PQR file with spaces between the fields and no chain letter, atoms N, CA, C, O and H, PARSE charges and radii, in Angstrom:
ATOM       1  N    MET     1     121.714   80.077  153.295 -0.4000 1.5000
ATOM       2  CA   MET     1     122.564   81.111  152.797 -0.0000 2.0000
ATOM       3  C    MET     1     123.190   80.550  151.636  0.5500 1.7000
ATOM       4  O    MET     1     123.777   79.516  151.956 -0.5500 1.4000
ATOM       5  N    GLU     2     123.288   80.785  150.564 -0.4000 1.5000
ATOM       6  CA   GLU     2     123.956   80.169  149.473 -0.0000 2.0000
ATOM       7  C    GLU     2     125.337   80.412  149.688  0.5500 1.7000
ATOM       8  O    GLU     2     125.807   81.390  150.270 -0.5500 1.4000
ATOM       9  H    GLU     2     122.811   81.625  150.305  0.4000 1.0000
ATOM      10  N    ILE     3     126.254   79.023  148.946 -0.4000 1.5000
ATOM      11  CA   ILE     3     127.701   79.153  149.215 -0.0000 2.0000
ATOM      12  C    ILE     3     128.562   80.212  148.778  0.5500 1.7000
ATOM      13  O    ILE     3     129.694   80.476  149.186 -0.5500 1.4000
ATOM      14  H    ILE     3     125.873   78.229  148.472  0.4000 1.0000
ATOM      15  N    GLU     4     127.821   80.836  147.819 -0.4000 1.5000
ATOM      16  CA   GLU     4     128.869   82.004  147.053 -0.0000 2.0000
ATOM      17  C    GLU     4     128.450   83.063  147.907  0.5500 1.7000
ATOM      18  O    GLU     4     129.389   83.834  148.104 -0.5500 1.4000
ATOM      19  H    GLU     4     126.902   80.622  147.488  0.4000 1.0000
ATOM      20  N    ALA     5     127.424   83.393  148.480 -0.4000 1.5000
ATOM      21  CA   ALA     5     127.285   84.611  149.619 -0.0000 2.0000
ATOM      22  C    ALA     5     128.194   84.236  150.667  0.5500 1.7000
ATOM      23  O    ALA     5     128.969   85.054  151.164 -0.5500 1.4000
ATOM      24  H    ALA     5     126.661   82.766  148.320  0.4000 1.0000
ATOM      25  N    LEU     6     128.126   82.891  151.065 -0.4000 1.5000
ATOM      26  CA   LEU     6     128.848   82.699  152.459 -0.0000 2.0000
ATOM      27  C    LEU     6     130.466   83.051  152.309  0.5500 1.7000
ATOM      28  O    LEU     6     131.232   83.613  153.092 -0.5500 1.4000
ATOM      29  H    LEU     6     127.496   82.226  150.662  0.4000 1.0000
ATOM      30  N    LYS     7     130.674   82.494  150.987 -0.4000 1.5000
ATOM      31  CA   LYS     7     132.301   82.796  150.572 -0.0000 2.0000
ATOM      32  C    LYS     7     132.755   83.995  150.637  0.5500 1.7000
ATOM      33  O    LYS     7     133.851   84.302  151.107 -0.5500 1.4000
ATOM      34  H    LYS     7     130.052   82.037  150.351  0.4000 1.0000
ATOM      35  N    ILE     8     131.669   84.998  150.013 -0.4000 1.5000
ATOM      36  CA   ILE     8     132.319   86.392  149.990 -0.0000 2.0000
ATOM      37  C    ILE     8     132.404   86.817  151.494  0.5500 1.7000
ATOM      38  O    ILE     8     133.442   87.325  151.916 -0.5500 1.4000
ATOM      39  H    ILE     8     130.779   84.750  149.631  0.4000 1.0000
ATOM      40  N    ARG     9     131.347   86.620  152.286 -0.4000 1.5000
ATOM      41  CA   ARG     9     131.428   86.795  153.696 -0.0000 2.0000
ATOM      42  C    ARG     9     132.764   86.523  154.518  0.5500 1.7000
ATOM      43  O    ARG     9     133.299   87.166  155.420 -0.5500 1.4000
ATOM      44  H    ARG     9     130.504   86.207  151.943  0.4000 1.0000
ATOM      45  N    VAL    10     133.093   85.386  153.905 -0.4000 1.5000
ATOM      46  CA   VAL    10     134.500   84.679  154.973 -0.0000 2.0000
ATOM      47  C    VAL    10     135.542   85.314  154.147  0.5500 1.7000
ATOM      48  O    VAL    10     136.554   85.678  154.745 -0.5500 1.4000
ATOM      49  H    VAL    10     132.658   84.864  153.172  0.4000 1.0000
ATOM      50  N    GLN    11     135.459   85.537  152.703 -0.4000 1.5000
ATOM      51  CA   GLN    11     136.843   86.174  152.149 -0.0000 2.0000
ATOM      52  C    GLN    11     136.917   87.745  152.885  0.5500 1.7000
ATOM      53  O    GLN    11     137.910   88.236  153.421 -0.5500 1.4000
ATOM      54  H    GLN    11     134.636   85.241  152.218  0.4000 1.0000
ATOM      55  N    THR    12     135.864   88.225  152.771 -0.4000 1.5000
ATOM      56  CA   THR    12     135.689   89.927  153.838 -0.0000 2.0000
ATOM      57  C    THR    12     136.620   89.720  155.203  0.5500 1.7000
ATOM      58  O    THR    12     137.723   90.215  155.437 -0.5500 1.4000
ATOM      59  H    THR    12     135.058   87.826  152.336  0.4000 1.0000
ATOM      60  N    VAL    13     135.853   88.866  155.993 -0.4000 1.5000
ATOM      61  CA   VAL    13     136.546   88.536  157.343 -0.0000 2.0000
ATOM      62  C    VAL    13     138.126   88.071  157.063  0.5500 1.7000
ATOM      63  O    VAL    13     139.062   88.622  157.643 -0.5500 1.4000
ATOM      64  H    VAL    13     134.958   88.464  155.803  0.4000 1.0000
ATOM      65  N    ALA    14     138.271   87.204  156.293 -0.4000 1.5000
ATOM      66  CA   ALA    14     139.907   86.850  156.334 -0.0000 2.0000
ATOM      67  C    ALA    14     140.861   88.184  155.638  0.5500 1.7000
ATOM      68  O    ALA    14     142.040   88.365  155.941 -0.5500 1.4000
ATOM      69  H    ALA    14     137.511   86.756  155.822  0.4000 1.0000
ATOM      70  N    THR    15     140.241   88.884  154.847 -0.4000 1.5000
ATOM      71  CA   THR    15     141.227   89.937  154.603 -0.0000 2.0000
ATOM      72  C    THR    15     141.548   91.111  155.896  0.5500 1.7000
ATOM      73  O    THR    15     142.494   91.879  155.722 -0.5500 1.4000
ATOM      74  H    THR    15     139.283   88.737  154.601  0.4000 1.0000
ATOM      75  N    LYS    16     140.702   91.216  157.224 -0.4000 1.5000
ATOM      76  CA   LYS    16     140.781   91.283  158.151 -0.0000 2.0000
ATOM      77  C    LYS    16     141.977   91.069  159.138  0.5500 1.7000
ATOM      78  O    LYS    16     142.296   91.839  160.043 -0.5500 1.4000
ATOM      79  H    LYS    16     139.933   90.593  157.366  0.4000 1.0000
ATOM      80  N    ARG    17     142.649   89.757  158.768 -0.4000 1.5000
ATOM      81  CA   ARG    17     143.503   89.095  159.512 -0.0000 2.0000
ATOM      82  C    ARG    17     145.003   89.865  159.461  0.5500 1.7000
ATOM      83  O    ARG    17     145.819   89.778  160.378 -0.5500 1.4000
ATOM      84  H    ARG    17     142.389   89.131  158.033  0.4000 1.0000
ATOM      85  N    GLU    18     145.228   90.669  158.167 -0.4000 1.5000
ATOM      86  CA   GLU    18     146.159   91.305  157.881 -0.0000 2.0000
ATOM      87  C    GLU    18     146.085   92.356  158.885  0.5500 1.7000
ATOM      88  O    GLU    18     147.101   92.596  159.538 -0.5500 1.4000
ATOM      89  H    GLU    18     144.565   90.740  157.422  0.4000 1.0000
ATOM      90  N    SER    19     145.081   92.975  159.082 -0.4000 1.5000
ATOM      91  CA   SER    19     144.984   94.257  159.770 -0.0000 2.0000
ATOM      92  C    SER    19     145.355   93.926  161.335  0.5500 1.7000
ATOM      93  O    SER    19     145.972   94.717  162.049 -0.5500 1.4000
ATOM      94  H    SER    19     144.256   92.779  158.552  0.4000 1.0000
ATOM      95  N    LEU    20     144.844   92.525  161.799 -0.4000 1.5000
ATOM      96  CA   LEU    20     145.262   92.271  163.174 -0.0000 2.0000
ATOM      97  C    LEU    20     146.622   91.929  163.240  0.5500 1.7000
ATOM      98  O    LEU    20     147.151   92.147  164.330 -0.5500 1.4000
ATOM      99  H    LEU    20     144.343   91.882  161.220  0.4000 1.0000
ATOM     100  N    LEU    21     147.433   91.375  162.217 -0.4000 1.5000
ATOM     101  CA   LEU    21     148.672   91.059  162.356 -0.0000 2.0000
ATOM     102  C    LEU    21     149.629   92.348  162.509  0.5500 1.7000
ATOM     103  O    LEU    21     150.621   92.431  163.232 -0.5500 1.4000
ATOM     104  H    LEU    21     147.003   91.198  161.332  0.4000 1.0000
ATOM     105  N    ARG    22     149.054   93.404  161.594 -0.4000 1.5000
ATOM     106  CA   ARG    22     149.660   94.698  161.895 -0.0000 2.0000
ATOM     107  C    ARG    22     149.496   95.209  163.354  0.5500 1.7000
ATOM     108  O    ARG    22     150.524   95.412  164.001 -0.5500 1.4000
ATOM     109  H    ARG    22     148.248   93.336  161.006  0.4000 1.0000
ATOM     110  N    LEU    23     148.442   95.402  163.846 -0.4000 1.5000
ATOM     111  CA   LEU    23     148.188   95.620  165.025 -0.0000 2.0000
ATOM     112  C    LEU    23     148.959   95.179  166.272  0.5500 1.7000
ATOM     113  O    LEU    23     149.309   95.845  167.246 -0.5500 1.4000
ATOM     114  H    LEU    23     147.607   95.237  163.321  0.4000 1.0000
ATOM     115  N    LEU    24     149.174   93.562  165.917 -0.4000 1.5000
ATOM     116  CA   LEU    24     150.104   93.109  166.993 -0.0000 2.0000
ATOM     117  C    LEU    24     151.388   93.207  167.051  0.5500 1.7000
ATOM     118  O    LEU    24     152.073   92.776  167.978 -0.5500 1.4000
ATOM     119  H    LEU    24     148.890   93.022  165.125  0.4000 1.0000
ATOM     120  N    GLU    25     151.911   93.941  165.788 -0.4000 1.5000
ATOM     121  CA   GLU    25     153.424   94.419  166.034 -0.0000 2.0000
ATOM     122  C    GLU    25     153.407   95.515  166.633  0.5500 1.7000
ATOM     123  O    GLU    25     154.502   95.721  167.156 -0.5500 1.4000
ATOM     124  H    GLU    25     151.354   94.291  165.035  0.4000 1.0000
ATOM     125  N    GLN    26     152.361   96.674  166.883 -0.4000 1.5000
ATOM     126  CA   GLN    26     152.534   97.646  167.816 -0.0000 2.0000
ATOM     127  C    GLN    26     153.104   97.207  169.032  0.5500 1.7000
ATOM     128  O    GLN    26     152.859   96.150  169.615 -0.5500 1.4000
ATOM     129  H    GLN    26     151.472   96.506  166.458  0.4000 1.0000
ATOM     130  N    PRO    27     154.006   98.246  169.422 -0.5600 1.5000
ATOM     131  CA   PRO    27     154.859   97.926  170.823  0.2800 2.0000
ATOM     132  C    PRO    27     153.947   98.433  172.053  0.5500 1.7000
ATOM     133  O    PRO    27     154.343   98.124  173.177 -0.5500 1.4000
ATOM     134  N    ASN    28     152.740   99.196  171.938 -0.4000 1.5000
ATOM     135  CA   ASN    28     152.090   99.779  172.843 -0.0000 2.0000
ATOM     136  C    ASN    28     150.756   99.385  173.068  0.5500 1.7000
ATOM     137  O    ASN    28     149.840  100.078  173.510 -0.5500 1.4000
ATOM     138  H    ASN    28     152.418   99.447  171.025  0.4000 1.0000
ATOM     139  N    LEU    29     150.735   98.046  172.674 -0.4000 1.5000
ATOM     140  CA   LEU    29     149.330   97.571  173.085 -0.0000 2.0000
ATOM     141  C    LEU    29     148.810   96.942  174.378  0.5500 1.7000
ATOM     142  O    LEU    29     147.646   96.589  174.571 -0.5500 1.4000
ATOM     143  H    LEU    29     151.479   97.483  172.315  0.4000 1.0000
ATOM     144  N    GLY    30     149.819   96.851  175.228 -0.4000 1.5000
ATOM     145  CA   GLY    30     149.681   96.436  176.643 -0.0000 2.0000
ATOM     146  C    GLY    30     148.782   95.089  176.769  0.5500 1.7000
ATOM     147  O    GLY    30     149.105   94.055  176.185 -0.5500 1.4000
ATOM     148  H    GLY    30     150.764   97.138  175.071  0.4000 1.0000
ATOM     149  N    THR    31     147.748   95.183  177.496 -0.4000 1.5000
ATOM     150  CA   THR    31     146.744   93.877  177.702 -0.0000 2.0000
ATOM     151  C    THR    31     145.808   93.727  176.631  0.5500 1.7000
ATOM     152  O    THR    31     145.089   92.728  176.680 -0.5500 1.4000
ATOM     153  H    THR    31     147.485   96.023  177.971  0.4000 1.0000
ATOM     154  N    LEU    32     145.647   94.661  175.502 -0.4000 1.5000
ATOM     155  CA   LEU    32     145.083   94.468  174.332 -0.0000 2.0000
ATOM     156  C    LEU    32     145.716   93.478  173.517  0.5500 1.7000
ATOM     157  O    LEU    32     144.996   92.867  172.728 -0.5500 1.4000
ATOM     158  H    LEU    32     146.230   95.472  175.462  0.4000 1.0000
ATOM     159  N    ARG    33     147.212   93.152  173.581 -0.4000 1.5000
ATOM     160  CA   ARG    33     147.546   92.120  172.748 -0.0000 2.0000
ATOM     161  C    ARG    33     146.708   90.825  173.383  0.5500 1.7000
ATOM     162  O    ARG    33     146.686   89.895  172.577 -0.5500 1.4000
ATOM     163  H    ARG    33     147.797   93.649  174.223  0.4000 1.0000
ATOM     164  N    ILE    34     146.266   90.642  174.179 -0.4000 1.5000
ATOM     165  CA   ILE    34     145.715   89.135  174.646 -0.0000 2.0000
ATOM     166  C    ILE    34     144.683   89.131  173.530  0.5500 1.7000
ATOM     167  O    ILE    34     144.662   88.332  172.593 -0.5500 1.4000
ATOM     168  H    ILE    34     146.284   91.398  174.834  0.4000 1.0000
ATOM     169  N    ASP    35     143.771   90.196  173.764 -0.4000 1.5000
ATOM     170  CA   ASP    35     142.563   90.332  172.694 -0.0000 2.0000
ATOM     171  C    ASP    35     142.844   89.971  171.107  0.5500 1.7000
ATOM     172  O    ASP    35     142.252   89.213  170.338 -0.5500 1.4000
ATOM     173  H    ASP    35     143.788   90.844  174.525  0.4000 1.0000
ATOM     174  N    VAL    36     143.817   90.696  170.962 -0.4000 1.5000
ATOM     175  CA   VAL    36     144.255   90.671  169.663 -0.0000 2.0000
ATOM     176  C    VAL    36     144.733   89.228  169.016  0.5500 1.7000
ATOM     177  O    VAL    36     144.521   88.772  167.892 -0.5500 1.4000
ATOM     178  H    VAL    36     144.298   91.312  171.586  0.4000 1.0000
ATOM     179  N    ASN    37     145.397   88.726  170.043 -0.4000 1.5000
ATOM     180  CA   ASN    37     145.637   87.365  169.914 -0.0000 2.0000
ATOM     181  C    ASN    37     144.813   86.267  169.869  0.5500 1.7000
ATOM     182  O    ASN    37     145.060   85.221  169.269 -0.5500 1.4000
ATOM     183  H    ASN    37     145.569   89.096  170.956  0.4000 1.0000
ATOM     184  N    GLN    38     143.711   86.549  170.590 -0.4000 1.5000
ATOM     185  CA   GLN    38     142.507   85.543  170.736 -0.0000 2.0000
ATOM     186  C    GLN    38     141.627   85.990  169.374  0.5500 1.7000
ATOM     187  O    GLN    38     140.825   85.144  168.980 -0.5500 1.4000
ATOM     188  H    GLN    38     143.510   87.399  171.077  0.4000 1.0000
ATOM     189  N    ALA    39     141.691   86.942  168.807 -0.4000 1.5000
ATOM     190  CA   ALA    39     140.725   87.542  167.667 -0.0000 2.0000
ATOM     191  C    ALA    39     141.500   86.481  166.573  0.5500 1.7000
ATOM     192  O    ALA    39     140.912   85.562  166.003 -0.5500 1.4000
ATOM     193  H    ALA    39     142.342   87.630  169.127  0.4000 1.0000
ATOM     194  N    LEU    40     143.010   86.820  166.398 -0.4000 1.5000
ATOM     195  CA   LEU    40     143.722   85.834  165.393 -0.0000 2.0000
ATOM     196  C    LEU    40     143.476   84.627  165.626  0.5500 1.7000
ATOM     197  O    LEU    40     143.197   84.015  164.595 -0.5500 1.4000
ATOM     198  H    LEU    40     143.488   87.566  166.861  0.4000 1.0000
ATOM     199  N    GLU    41     143.458   83.976  166.613 -0.4000 1.5000
ATOM     200  CA   GLU    41     143.208   82.520  166.917 -0.0000 2.0000
ATOM     201  C    GLU    41     141.749   81.908  166.563  0.5500 1.7000
ATOM     202  O    GLU    41     141.540   80.737  166.245 -0.5500 1.4000
ATOM     203  H    GLU    41     143.684   84.473  167.450  0.4000 1.0000
ATOM     204  N    GLU    42     140.717   83.008  166.689 -0.4000 1.5000
ATOM     205  CA   GLU    42     139.359   82.416  166.564 -0.0000 2.0000
ATOM     206  C    GLU    42     139.294   82.709  165.121  0.5500 1.7000
ATOM     207  O    GLU    42     138.703   81.809  164.524 -0.5500 1.4000
ATOM     208  H    GLU    42     140.887   83.959  166.947  0.4000 1.0000
ATOM     209  N    LEU    43     139.725   83.718  164.318 -0.4000 1.5000
ATOM     210  CA   LEU    43     139.698   83.911  163.079 -0.0000 2.0000
ATOM     211  C    LEU    43     140.390   82.760  162.220  0.5500 1.7000
ATOM     212  O    LEU    43     139.790   82.191  161.308 -0.5500 1.4000
ATOM     213  H    LEU    43     140.205   84.449  164.803  0.4000 1.0000
ATOM     214  N    ASP    44     141.486   82.513  162.527 -0.4000 1.5000
ATOM     215  CA   ASP    44     142.127   81.154  162.009 -0.0000 2.0000
ATOM     216  C    ASP    44     141.272   79.907  162.247  0.5500 1.7000
ATOM     217  O    ASP    44     141.346   79.028  161.389 -0.5500 1.4000
ATOM     218  H    ASP    44     141.972   82.976  163.268  0.4000 1.0000
ATOM     219  N    ASP    45     140.561   79.739  163.182 -0.4000 1.5000
ATOM     220  CA   ASP    45     139.810   78.365  163.513 -0.0000 2.0000
ATOM     221  C    ASP    45     138.588   78.816  162.627  0.5500 1.7000
ATOM     222  O    ASP    45     138.098   77.877  162.000 -0.5500 1.4000
ATOM     223  H    ASP    45     140.501   80.453  163.879  0.4000 1.0000
ATOM     224  N    LEU    46     138.048   79.911  162.451 -0.4000 1.5000
ATOM     225  CA   LEU    46     137.068   79.945  161.524 -0.0000 2.0000
ATOM     226  C    LEU    46     137.164   79.646  160.031  0.5500 1.7000
ATOM     227  O    LEU    46     136.309   79.094  159.339 -0.5500 1.4000
ATOM     228  H    LEU    46     138.447   80.674  162.960  0.4000 1.0000
ATOM     229  N    LEU    47     138.150   80.030  159.725 -0.4000 1.5000
ATOM     230  CA   LEU    47     138.776   79.945  158.112 -0.0000 2.0000
ATOM     231  C    LEU    47     139.339   78.504  158.130  0.5500 1.7000
ATOM     232  O    LEU    47     139.294   77.942  157.036 -0.5500 1.4000
ATOM     233  H    LEU    47     138.844   80.478  160.287  0.4000 1.0000
ATOM     234  N    ASP    48     139.807   77.867  159.054 -0.4000 1.5000
ATOM     235  CA   ASP    48     140.002   76.103  159.100 -0.0000 2.0000
ATOM     236  C    ASP    48     138.520   75.527  158.983  0.5500 1.7000
ATOM     237  O    ASP    48     138.121   74.840  158.043 -0.5500 1.4000
ATOM     238  H    ASP    48     139.843   78.324  159.943  0.4000 1.0000
ATOM     239  N    GLU    49     137.866   75.868  159.951 -0.4000 1.5000
ATOM     240  CA   GLU    49     136.504   75.235  159.800 -0.0000 2.0000
ATOM     241  C    GLU    49     135.796   75.397  158.305  0.5500 1.7000
ATOM     242  O    GLU    49     135.472   74.442  157.600 -0.5500 1.4000
ATOM     243  H    GLU    49     138.191   76.426  160.715  0.4000 1.0000
ATOM     244  N    PHE    50     135.656   76.518  158.031 -0.4000 1.5000
ATOM     245  CA   PHE    50     135.137   76.885  156.450 -0.0000 2.0000
ATOM     246  C    PHE    50     135.883   75.739  155.532  0.5500 1.7000
ATOM     247  O    PHE    50     135.268   74.857  154.933 -0.5500 1.4000
ATOM     248  H    PHE    50     135.919   77.294  158.603  0.4000 1.0000
ATOM     249  N    LYS    51     137.218   75.892  155.525 -0.4000 1.5000
ATOM     250  CA   LYS    51     137.790   74.752  154.707 -0.0000 2.0000
ATOM     251  C    LYS    51     137.540   73.420  154.768  0.5500 1.7000
ATOM     252  O    LYS    51     137.518   72.690  153.777 -0.5500 1.4000
ATOM     253  H    LYS    51     137.717   76.609  156.011  0.4000 1.0000
ATOM     254  N    ARG    52     137.324   73.017  156.051 -0.4000 1.5000
ATOM     255  CA   ARG    52     137.071   71.713  156.220 -0.0000 2.0000
ATOM     256  C    ARG    52     135.368   71.383  155.883  0.5500 1.7000
ATOM     257  O    ARG    52     135.055   70.237  155.559 -0.5500 1.4000
ATOM     258  H    ARG    52     137.342   73.609  156.856  0.4000 1.0000
ATOM     259  N    THR    53     134.478   72.300  155.969 -0.4000 1.5000
ATOM     260  CA   THR    53     133.441   72.055  155.562 -0.0000 2.0000
ATOM     261  C    THR    53     132.927   72.206  154.035  0.5500 1.7000
ATOM     262  O    THR    53     131.970   71.621  153.527 -0.5500 1.4000
ATOM     263  H    THR    53     134.733   73.231  156.232  0.4000 1.0000
ATOM     264  N    PHE    54     133.710   73.038  153.497 -0.4000 1.5000
ATOM     265  CA   PHE    54     133.860   73.216  151.927 -0.0000 2.0000
ATOM     266  C    PHE    54     135.081   73.177  151.399  0.5500 1.7000
ATOM     267  O    PHE    54     135.692   74.175  151.019 -0.5500 1.4000
ATOM     268  H    PHE    54     134.488   73.512  153.910  0.4000 1.0000
ATOM     269  N    PRO    55     135.573   71.794  151.340 -0.5600 1.5000
ATOM     270  CA   PRO    55     137.031   71.624  150.870  0.2800 2.0000
ATOM     271  C    PRO    55     137.160   71.929  149.310  0.5500 1.7000
ATOM     272  O    PRO    55     138.275   71.897  148.788 -0.5500 1.4000
ATOM     273  N    GLN    56     136.207   72.175  148.689 -0.4000 1.5000
ATOM     274  CA   GLN    56     136.106   72.291  147.340 -0.0000 2.0000
ATOM     275  C    GLN    56     136.268   73.768  147.077  0.5500 1.7000
ATOM     276  O    GLN    56     136.812   74.197  146.059 -0.5500 1.4000
ATOM     277  H    GLN    56     135.302   72.201  149.113  0.4000 1.0000
ATOM     278  N    GLU    57     135.820   74.457  147.944 -0.4000 1.5000
ATOM     279  CA   GLU    57     135.912   75.922  147.810 -0.0000 2.0000
ATOM     280  C    GLU    57     137.307   76.608  148.506  0.5500 1.7000
ATOM     281  O    GLU    57     137.767   76.268  149.597 -0.5500 1.4000
ATOM     282  H    GLU    57     135.378   74.109  148.771  0.4000 1.0000
ATOM     283  N    SER    58     137.799   77.527  147.720 -0.4000 1.5000
ATOM     284  CA   SER    58     138.933   78.268  148.102 -0.0000 2.0000
ATOM     285  C    SER    58     138.570   79.613  148.525  0.5500 1.7000
ATOM     286  O    SER    58     137.534   80.118  148.091 -0.5500 1.4000
ATOM     287  H    SER    58     137.426   77.802  146.834  0.4000 1.0000
ATOM     288  N    ILE    59     139.331   80.241  149.337 -0.4000 1.5000
ATOM     289  CA   ILE    59     138.997   81.407  149.861 -0.0000 2.0000
ATOM     290  C    ILE    59     140.438   82.360  149.654  0.5500 1.7000
ATOM     291  O    ILE    59     140.468   83.528  150.044 -0.5500 1.4000
ATOM     292  H    ILE    59     140.172   79.831  149.690  0.4000 1.0000
């Protein structure tokens, strides 16, 4: 996969982080809060790994 295509896909995923943060603010999540937290952690790990792998690229 070309770096530009990968960068576009990572940017698309990164935009979903805000949606997860808004969802986390909902008071009635119950046990889904655990899943939302996990998704945020994994998304942050993915973004960090992308930045480490391609340090010259910004997302």
